C-alpha positions in Angstrom: -7.7 -59.2 33.5 -4.9 -56.8 34.6 -2.8 -57.3 37.7 -4.6 -56.1 40.8 -3.5 -52.9 42.6 -0.3 -53.4 44.6 -0.4 -52.8 48.4 1.1 -49.3 48.2 -1.5 -48.0 45.7 -4.3 -49.7 47.5 -3.2 -48.2 50.8 -2.8 -44.8 49.3 -6.4 -44.9 47.9 -7.8 -46.0 51.2 -5.9 -43.3 53.1 -7.0 -40.6 50.6 -10.7 -41.7 50.9 -10.5 -41.4 54.7 -9.0 -37.9 54.6 -10.7 -36.4 51.5 -12.9 -33.4 52.5 -15.3 -33.8 49.6 -18.0 -36.5 49.8 -18.3 -36.7 46.0 -14.6 -37.4 45.6 -14.7 -40.0 48.4 -17.5 -41.7 46.6 -15.8 -41.5 43.2 -12.7 -43.2 44.6 -14.5 -45.8 46.6 -16.5 -46.8 43.4 -13.2 -47.1 41.5 -11.6 -49.1 44.3 -14.6 -51.5 44.5 -14.6 -52.0 40.7 -10.8 -52.6 40.7 -11.1 -55.2 43.4 -13.9 -56.8 41.4 -11.5 -57.3 38.5 -12.1 -54.1 36.4 -8.9 -53.5 34.4 -10.1 -50.0 33.5 -10.7 -49.0 37.2 -7.3 -50.4 38.1 -5.5 -48.5 35.4 -7.4 -45.3 36.4 -6.4 -45.6 40.1 -2.8 -46.3 39.2 -2.8 -43.1 37.1 -4.5 -41.1 39.9 -2.0 -42.3 42.5 1.3 -42.2 40.5 2.5 -39.4 42.6 1.3 -36.0 43.8 0.4 -33.4 41.3 3.6 -31.4 41.1 3.6 -27.8 42.3 6.0 -25.8 40.2 6.5 -22.4 38.5 3.2 -23.0 36.7 1.6 -23.7 40.1 -0.7 -26.6 39.7 -2.4 -27.9 36.6 -4.2 -31.2 35.8 -7.4 -33.0 35.2 -10.2 -32.5 37.7 -11.0 -35.6 39.7 -10.3 -37.4 43.0 -6.8 -38.6 43.9 -3.4 -37.2 44.5 -2.5 -36.7 40.8 -5.7 -34.7 40.0 -7.1 -31.3 40.7 -9.6 -31.5 43.6 -10.5 -29.9 46.8 -8.0 -31.9 48.8 -5.1 -31.0 46.6 -6.2 -27.3 46.5 -6.5 -27.2 50.3 -3.0 -28.5 50.7 -1.7 -26.0 48.2 -3.4 -23.1 50.0 -2.1 -24.4 53.4 1.5 -24.6 52.0 1.2 -21.1 50.5 -0.2 -19.7 53.7 2.6 -21.2 55.7 5.2 -19.8 53.4 3.7 -16.3 53.6 3.1 -16.2 57.3 6.6 -17.3 58.0 7.7 -14.0 56.3 5.0 -11.4 57.0 2.5 -10.7 59.8 -1.0 -11.1 58.3 0.0 -11.2 54.6 -2.6 -10.0 52.1 -3.7 -12.5 49.5 -6.1 -11.9 46.5 -7.9 -14.9 45.2 -9.5 -15.1 41.7 -11.2 -17.8 39.7 -12.5 -18.6 36.2 -15.6 -20.6 35.3 -14.1 -24.1 34.9 -15.3 -27.2 36.7 -14.4 -26.9 40.4 -13.2 -23.3 40.2 -15.8 -21.9 42.7 -15.1 -24.6 45.3 -11.3 -24.3 44.8 -11.4 -20.5 45.3 -13.7 -20.8 48.4 -11.4 -23.5 49.9 -8.4 -21.3 49.3 -10.0 -18.4 51.0 -11.0 -20.5 54.0 -7.6 -22.1 54.5 -5.6 -18.9 53.9 -7.8 -17.0 56.3 -7.4 -19.7 59.0 -3.6 -19.6 58.4 -3.6 -15.9 59.4 -3.8 -14.2 56.0 -6.0 -11.3 55.0 -7.9 -12.7 52.0 -9.6 -10.6 49.3 -11.8 -12.7 47.0 -12.6 -11.3 43.5 -16.4 -10.7 43.2 -17.1 -13.4 40.5 -15.3 -15.4 37.8 -13.0 -12.9 36.0 -10.0 -12.9 33.7 -6.6 -13.8 35.0 -5.3 -10.3 34.1 -7.8 -8.8 36.6 -6.2 -10.9 39.4 -2.7 -10.0 38.3 -3.8 -6.3 38.3 -5.4 -6.7 41.7 -2.2 -8.0 43.3 -0.4 -4.8 42.3 -3.4 -2.4 42.7 -4.3 -3.7 46.2 -0.6 -4.0 47.3 -1.1 -7.7 48.1 1.7 -10.0 49.1 0.3 -12.8 46.9 -2.4 -13.7 44.5 -4.0 -17.0 43.6 -5.8 -17.6 40.3 -7.9 -20.7 39.9 -7.7 -21.4 36.2 -6.3 -23.8 33.6 -6.2 -21.0 31.0 -6.5 -22.7 27.5 -6.1 -26.3 28.6 -8.7 -28.9 27.8 -12.1 -28.8 29.4 -11.2 -31.6 31.8 -8.5 -29.6 33.5 -8.1 -26.9 36.1 -5.2 -25.2 37.7 -3.8 -23.0 40.4 -1.5 -20.1 39.6 0.4 -18.1 42.3 1.6 -14.5 42.0 3.7 -12.6 44.5 3.7 -9.0 45.7 6.6 -6.6 46.2 7.4 -7.5 49.8 7.8 -11.1 48.7 9.7 -10.7 45.5 10.9 -7.1 44.9 9.7 -4.3 42.6 10.2 -6.0 39.3 8.4 -9.2 40.4 5.4 -7.4 41.9 2.3 -9.1 40.5 4.3 -11.7 38.6 4.0 -15.5 38.8 6.4 -17.3 41.0 9.8 -18.5 39.9 12.5 -20.7 41.6 13.3 -21.1 44.4 10.0 -19.9 45.7 8.1 -22.7 43.9 10.2 -25.3 45.6 9.9 -23.6 49.0 6.1 -23.6 48.7 6.1 -27.2 47.5 8.1 -28.1 50.7 5.4 -26.5 52.8 2.7 -28.3 50.9 4.4 -31.6 51.4 4.6 -30.9 55.2 0.8 -30.5 55.5 -0.6 -33.2 57.7 -4.1 -34.7 57.7 -6.7 -32.5 56.1 -9.2 -33.4 58.7 -6.9 -31.5 61.1 -6.4 -28.6 58.8 -7.9 -25.3 60.1 -10.5 -23.8 57.8 -12.3 -20.6 58.5 -16.1 -20.3 58.1 -15.7 -16.6 57.1 -13.6 -13.6 57.7 -12.4 -12.9 54.2 -13.6 -10.0 52.1 -15.5 -10.3 48.8 -14.4 -7.4 46.7 -16.9 -5.2 44.8 -17.0 -4.5 41.1 -14.8 -1.4 41.7 -11.8 -3.6 41.3 -12.9 -4.4 37.7 -13.7 -0.7 37.1 -10.3 0.2 38.3 -8.7 -2.3 36.0 -10.7 -1.0 33.0 -9.7 2.6 33.8 -6.1 1.7 34.2 -6.0 -0.2 30.9 -7.8 2.6 29.1 -5.3 5.2 30.4 -2.2 3.0 29.6 -3.2 2.0 26.1 -4.7 5.3 25.1 -7.4 4.3 22.6 -8.2 7.8 21.4 -6.2 7.5 18.2 -8.2 9.1 15.3 -9.1 7.1 12.2 -12.0 5.1 10.9 -13.9 3.0 13.4 -13.4 -0.7 12.6 -16.1 -3.3 12.5 -14.9 -5.9 15.1 -15.9 -9.5 15.9 -14.9 -10.8 19.3 -15.1 -14.2 20.9 -14.5 -15.2 24.5 -14.1 -18.9 23.6 -16.7 -19.9 26.3 -14.5 -18.2 28.9 -14.8 -15.3 31.4 -13.3 -12.6 29.2 -16.4 -11.5 27.2 -18.0 -8.8 29.3 -14.6 -7.2 30.3 -13.4 -7.2 26.7 -16.6 -5.7 25.4 -16.5 -3.0 28.1 -12.9 -2.0 27.5 -13.7 -1.7 23.7 -16.8 0.4 24.5 -14.8 2.7 26.7 -12.2 3.0 23.9 -14.9 4.3 21.6 -15.4 1.2 19.6 -19.1 0.9 18.9 -19.3 -1.5 15.9 -18.5 -4.7 17.9 -20.2 -8.1 17.3 -19.8 -11.0 19.7 -19.9 -14.7 18.7 -23.0 -15.4 20.7 -22.6 -19.2 21.0 -19.2 -18.7 22.6 -20.0 -15.5 24.6 -21.1 -17.1 27.9 -18.8 -19.1 30.2 -19.3 -22.8 29.7 -16.7 -25.2 31.3 -17.6 -27.9 28.7 -16.4 -25.6 25.8 -19.0 -27.2 23.5 -18.1 -25.5 20.2 -14.3 -26.1 20.2 -12.4 -29.4 20.6 -9.6 -27.5 22.4 -10.3 -24.0 23.9 -7.1 -22.4 22.5 -7.6 -19.7 19.8 -4.4 -20.9 18.2 -5.8 -24.4 17.6 -7.2 -25.3 14.1 -10.9 -24.7 14.0 -11.1 -22.6 17.2 -11.8 -19.4 15.3 -14.2 -20.9 12.7 -17.3 -19.3 14.1 -15.7 -16.0 14.6 -14.3 -15.9 11.1 -17.7 -17.0 9.7 -19.4 -14.1 11.5 -16.7 -11.7 10.3 -17.1 -12.8 6.7 -20.9 -12.5 7.0 -20.8 -8.9 8.3 -17.7 -7.7 6.6 -15.6 -7.2 9.7 -12.2 -5.5 9.7 -10.7 -7.6 12.4 -11.4 -10.6 14.7 -10.3 -10.4 18.3 -10.3 -13.7 20.3 -9.2 -14.2 23.9 -8.7 -17.6 25.5 -11.0 -18.8 28.4 -9.2 -16.8 31.1 -8.5 -13.9 28.7 -4.7 -13.7 29.2 -4.0 -14.5 25.6 -5.1 -12.6 22.4 -5.5 -13.9 18.9 -6.2 -11.8 15.8 -7.5 -12.6 12.3 -7.7 -10.1 9.5 -9.4 -10.0 6.1 -7.2 -10.6 3.0 -8.2 -11.0 -0.7 -8.1 -14.8 -0.1 -10.2 -14.7 3.1 -9.5 -14.2 6.7 -6.0 -14.9 7.9 -5.0 -15.6 11.5 -1.9 -13.8 12.5 0.8 -15.9 14.2 1.8 -15.1 17.7 5.2 -13.8 16.4 3.5 -11.6 13.8 1.3 -9.9 16.3 4.2 -9.6 18.8 6.3 -7.9 16.2 3.5 -5.5 15.2 2.7 -4.6 18.8 6.4 -4.2 19.6 6.7 -1.7 16.7 3.7 0.2 18.1 5.3 0.5 21.5 8.9 1.0 20.5 10.5 4.3 21.3 14.1 5.3 22.0 15.0 3.8 25.3 11.9 1.6 25.6 12.6 -2.0 26.7 11.2 -4.7 24.5 11.4 -8.3 25.5 10.4 -11.7 24.3 11.1 -15.3 25.1 14.1 -17.2 23.7 11.7 -19.3 21.5 10.0 -16.2 20.0 11.0 -14.6 16.7 14.2 -12.6 16.4 12.2 -9.9 14.6 11.6 -7.9 17.8 15.3 -7.5 18.3 15.5 -5.9 14.9 12.6 -3.6 15.7 14.5 -2.5 18.8 17.7 -1.9 17.0 16.0 0.2 14.3 13.9 2.3 16.7 16.5 2.9 19.4 14.8 0.7 21.9 16.5 -1.8 24.1 16.0 -5.5 23.6 16.1 -8.3 26.2 15.6 -12.0 25.8 14.0 -14.0 28.6 13.3 -17.6 29.4 10.0 -19.0 28.2 7.0 -18.0 30.2 5.7 -14.7 31.5 7.0 -15.4 34.9 10.4 -14.5 33.3 9.4 -12.0 30.6 7.5 -9.9 33.1 10.5 -9.6 35.4 12.6 -7.8 32.8 13.7 -4.5 34.4 11.9 -1.4 33.1 9.8 -3.5 30.7 7.8 -1.5 28.1 6.5 -4.5 26.1 6.9 -8.2 26.3 5.5 -11.1 24.4 5.8 -14.9 23.8 5.0 -16.7 20.6 2.1 -18.5 22.3 -0.1 -15.4 21.8 0.8 -13.8 25.1 1.3 -10.0 25.2 2.1 -7.6 28.0 1.4 -4.1 26.6 0.8 -2.2 29.9 3.3 -3.6 32.4 2.7 -0.9 35.0 -1.0 -2.1 35.1 -0.7 -5.9 34.6 2.8 -7.5 34.9 1.7 -10.5 33.0 0.2 -11.4 29.6 -3.2 -9.7 29.1 -5.5 -10.5 26.2 -7.8 -7.6 27.1 -5.3 -4.8 26.9 -3.7 -6.4 23.9 -7.0 -6.5 22.1 -7.6 -2.9 22.9 -4.3 -1.9 21.4 -4.9 -4.0 18.3 -8.3 -2.3 17.8 -6.6 1.1 18.2 -4.0 0.3 15.6 -6.6 -1.0 13.2 -8.6 2.2 13.6 -5.6 4.3 12.8 -4.6 2.3 9.8 -8.1 2.2 8.4 -8.2 6.0 8.6 -5.1 6.0 6.3 -6.6 3.4 4.0 -4.4 0.7 5.3 -4.7 -2.7 7.1 -2.6 -4.7 9.5 -1.1 -6.8 6.6 0.1 -3.5 5.2 1.9 -2.8 8.5 3.5 -6.3 8.4 4.6 -5.6 4.8 6.4 -2.5 6.0 8.1 -4.4 8.8 9.3 -7.1 6.4 10.8 -4.5 4.1 12.5 -2.7 7.0 13.7 -5.7 9.0 13.5 -8.7 6.7 11.0 -11.5 6.4 10.8 -13.6 9.6 8.8 -16.8 9.1 8.2 -19.0 12.2 6.4 -22.3 12.7 6.3 -24.9 15.4 6.8 -28.7 15.4 5.1 -30.3 18.3 5.8 -33.9 19.4 3.0 -35.1 21.7 3.8 -38.2 23.7 2.0 -40.8 25.8 5.2 -41.9 27.6 6.9 -39.0 29.3 10.2 -40.8 29.2 10.3 -40.1 25.4 11.0 -36.4 26.0 14.2 -36.6 28.0 15.4 -39.5 25.8 14.9 -37.3 22.7 16.6 -34.4 24.3 19.6 -36.6 25.2 19.8 -37.9 21.7 19.8 -34.4 20.2 22.5 -33.4 22.6 24.6 -36.3 21.7 23.9 -36.3 17.9 22.8 -32.8 16.8 21.6 -32.5 13.2 24.3 -31.8 10.7 22.0 -29.6 8.5 18.5 -28.1 8.6 16.7 -27.2 5.4 19.8 -27.9 3.4 21.9 -25.4 5.3 24.8 -26.7 7.5 24.3 -26.3 11.3 26.9 -23.9 12.5 26.2 -24.0 16.2 24.4 -26.3 18.6 24.0 -24.5 21.9 22.7 -26.0 25.2 20.4 -23.7 27.1 21.2 -25.8 30.2 24.5 -24.0 30.2 22.8 -20.6 30.9 23.3 -18.9 27.6 22.9 -15.1 26.9 23.0 -14.4 30.6 19.8 -16.4 31.2 19.3 -19.0 34.0 19.9 -22.5 32.8 16.9 -24.3 31.3 16.3 -27.6 29.5 16.6 -26.6 25.8 18.7 -26.7 22.7 19.3 -24.0 20.1 20.6 -24.8 16.6 21.7 -22.2 14.0 22.6 -22.7 10.4 24.7 -20.9 7.8 21.7 -19.3 6.2 20.4 -17.8 9.4 17.8 -20.4 10.3 17.3 -20.9 14.0 15.6 -23.9 15.8 15.0 -24.1 19.5 13.9 -27.4 21.1 12.5 -27.7 24.6 10.1 -29.8 26.7 6.8 -28.1 27.4 6.4 -26.9 31.0 2.7 -27.7 31.2 1.9 -30.5 28.8 3.3 -33.9 27.7 5.0 -32.7 24.6 8.3 -31.7 23.0 8.2 -28.3 21.3 10.4 -27.1 18.5 10.4 -23.5 17.4 11.6 -22.9 13.8 12.5 -19.6 12.2 14.0 -18.6 8.8 15.0 -15.0 8.1 15.3 -13.4 4.6 16.4 -9.8 4.0 14.5 -7.8 1.5 16.8 -5.8 -0.8 15.5 -2.4 -2.0 13.2 -2.9 -4.9 12.8 -6.6 -4.4 9.5 -8.4 -4.9 8.3 -9.0 -1.4 6.0 -11.8 -2.4 8.9 -13.6 -4.1 11.2 -13.2 -1.0 8.4 -14.6 1.2 7.9 -17.5 -1.2 11.5 -18.4 -1.0 11.5 -18.2 2.8 8.4 -20.4 2.9 10.2 -23.1 0.9 13.2 -22.9 3.3 10.9 -23.1 6.3 9.0 -26.1 4.9 12.3 -27.9 4.4 13.4 -27.1 8.0 10.1 -28.3 9.4 10.6 -31.6 7.6 14.1 -32.1 8.9 13.0 -31.2 12.5 10.2 -33.7 12.4 12.6 -36.4 11.2 15.1 -35.5 13.9 12.6 -35.7 16.7 10.7 -38.7 15.5 
């Protein structure tokens, strides 16, 4: 039998039960409390976890497991977040306008309705999206409707047990470059202060109505804007396309944007087409995860498809797989980012990617006369790059139409990919042929991650401290020539917790804690130039050997 709950935790649970606005959550906590007092070690451990501190509101907003208690996503936590956001907005603007959107995860409907009720009572004009829709539609609506803020209830590609709360700001609150972009410091801390100041929820004003439920015209406007920005009218041979929505909300919007682009040979993975918060066919609803695209690839092989387009559950990310002589191959986030960057690069264009993404985009910019900018990890930073033309991050996030959606958008990215495929097929070529051209022009850039998942969060800062004190002497057999601390604010970027190592042979490794999950992430890249007339396959094989050696050394250094 474990030790009983201490007085602080027990009192916190009782106070939460008394103030929680949701009867189911009150019952859930009372059941756990009764079981703990009866000697259940499991119930005691669960309550300790649920009351180990408030769910932190930061630059990713809120994200966590759905359940009752202060360290979970629930109606009480969401109402406090909405009240804090409402207070921050109304301190600055008379009757600020807020757009609220939601996906189809557990609790999303209640969280969106609660947000509308609390924000309306706080004095905001609230516009609620008509139904569960992709995050890019919400990001579009903030700009399109000239809102002061946007709230998106989503946990994106997190596990099925999670939900979240993303906050965007409009131009009055953040300036032109940040219009329709997620919050960054110090706004996150300022809103968090207002959240902490919220008193008893039983005393919190909640409106019974007064907000506006938007019509489908907002979706139609988004589709029209994307179609105009991407320009899918490129001639070629129409591709056979397989799409999957990964049990999320992106399916109908993705199919419609492809239809409007003239793509008629489109096949959906039916068992993943409809929203389902349980995500029953995938262990982890992230298209990057092993096995996530198995059904899509099986369908593509069966019908002889030219490309697979997958979006994550809130459709802000895009993943692509293409046929090769050895079967379908999933492009890495960096490969697709490089390819799309090449597509949008023109003299004077601004291309941007995160500091952990491949260096290949910088070479594309130099060759095409475009300008290149590096940004901190996360689209809250990438989307703020002045005069942005294209931005991406290696975690399959792409912004191909920043004047429409100033955020990653899997729908518009999918449309652009389909357009490129159509053009290349018309010339008897494929996406791998385009990547071959890029390797010959700019060198082979191979990237791969090392992810260290932890149960004890203290392991992450301890590992970072150790790497700062004792950086590796070599990686992949090449001496480390520089060990840079991103906390010093390198390359004109704001300080962030991260380390960057470079070696004599051009290898680069960036190590940083994840901002949303309990893990340490290491981003490894090797670069190999391709001399004129060289065997590209041989150069790639040599680069792969180097990368494998680097990955082994990084795993050892972070173990």
